[in-house]
N, C-alpha and C positions, 0 to 999 in steps of 0.2 A: 886949444888942446883940451879944454874942459869939455867941449862938445864930444870929442872922441871917447873920453872916459865914460860918459853917460850913455854911450851907444848911439849918439847922434851923428855918426860918421855919414857924410853926404853919399858916399858910394854904397853904403849899406842900405840907406833909405831908398836910393835909386833901384837897387836890386830887389827890394821887397815891395816896390810900388804896386804891383798887381796881386799881391798876396792878400787874401781875405780870411778873416777868422771863421772857423767852423762853428756852426751852431750845434749845441748839444741839446738833445731832446730828453735824455735820461739823466736826471740829477741824483739818482740813488747811488749809494756806495756799492762797490762790487760785492756780489754774494759769496758766501762760503762755498768751498768746493763740494760737489755732490758726492754722496757716499758711493762706494763701489757697488756695482749691481750684484745681487744674490739670486741664485737659481731658486725658483719658487718651489720646486719639488725635491730638492736635495735632502732636506730633513725627512720628508715623508718616505723617500726612497731608502734612506739609511735605516729608518725604523722598520720598513718592510723586509729588508735584507736580514736584519737582526731577528725579526720574528720568524722568518723562514728557516734561519739557521738553527733555531731552537726546536723546530718541529721534528718529529721522527721521520726518517726517510720512508718514502712510499715503497721503495724496493732496496733492501739492504745489499743485494748483489750488485747494484748499480753504483754503490759507493766506491770511490777509488782514491784512497788517501795516500797511496804509494807504498804502503807497507804490507799489503795483502799479497799472498802467493797465488799464482795461477799458472797452470801448465796443462796442455793436452797434446796428444799425439796428432799428427796431421790427419789421420783417418777418422778421428773422433769429432763429431759435429759440435759446434759452439753451444748448441742448445743443451747437450749433455753436460758440459762444464757449468752452464748456468744453473741447471737443475741440481748439480752436485753442490755448488756453492750456496744454494738456497736450502740445503739440507733435506732434499726430497728423496734421498736414497736411505734405506735402512742401514744403520751402522752395525756391522757384525762383530767388530772388535775394536779395542783401543789400547794405546800404549802412551805412557806419560814419561817423557825424557827429562823432566825437570831435575836439576842437580847433577846431571851427568856431564862428563867432559865430551869433547868432540869425538874422540876415539871410542869411548864407552857408548855414546849414542849411536855411532855407526854400527857397532857390533850388535847392540840391542835391536836396532832397526832391521838389520839383516836377518836376524833370527825371527823377529816378529813377522816380517813380510813373507819369509819362507814358510812359516807355519800357517799364515793366513791363506797363502796359495794352496798349500797341501789340504787345508780344511775347506777349500773352495769358497772362501769369503769373497764377496764382491765389492764391499765398501768398508773401509776402516777409518778410524780417526787417530791422528798422531798429534799429541800435545807437546809442543816444543818450547812454549813460552814466548814472551815478547822481547826478551833480552834487555830488560830495563836495568839490570845490574851488571851488564857486560861492559859498561864504560865506553870509551871512544872506539873500541873494536867493533861495536855493533852487536847485533844478536847472533852469537856463535852457533847455537843449536838450530836456530831458524835457517841460517845459511847452509849448515851441514845437511839438514833435511831437504831443503830446496835443491841443492846440487846433487845429492845422492839419489833422490827419488827419480830425477830425470834420466839417470843412467840405468835404471832397472827396467828390463823389457816387460815385466809383468804389470808395470804401472801404466794405465791408460790415460789417466788425468788426475790432477789434484788441484785443490783450491782452498783458500782460507775459509774457515768455518764461520757459521753464524755467531753473533755475539753471545747467545745463550750457551753455545758449545765451545767457547774460547776465543772467538773472533780471530784477529790476526796472530794469536798465540797458538793456533791449532790449524790443522788441515784435514779435510776429508780427502780420502784417496780411493780412486776407483781402480780395482784390480781386474786383470784379464782372468776370466774364469775358464779353466780347461773343462771340456765336456767329454 
């Protein structure tokens, strides 16, 4: 019985008769796991994107942040709208709607557009503001101007102004001039 406790069981020895010990050639301890791979250009790419984001745009009209207004009648070429948004038309008149309610702004806008058409103005600027104090409702006057101008037949096109003229807080409006 003593032989069985020591692992000297004859049947075990018989089963292991052809087994040979493996030779180990590498006696070093297992190495630490390798660090995860890092992309070589990630930091350089991120720096380049940051640098580009701080540069002024080459074409302000190409910026599309989502809060600019833009509209043109189907018969008006896209190039006309582009020139309008770049401020390449002479502005003949301007109205500032800041501080007005939606109803007051509609009435003032109606009167202003009527007078501009009578006086044969071809381009006007409407300052409606960006609606930063409108809260969760969003920009009230901006939405009133956007919706109402699209309904007036004398309006050929309109688009958000250049930054120096109010940016997304103002629009240039191209009017139909009667001859």
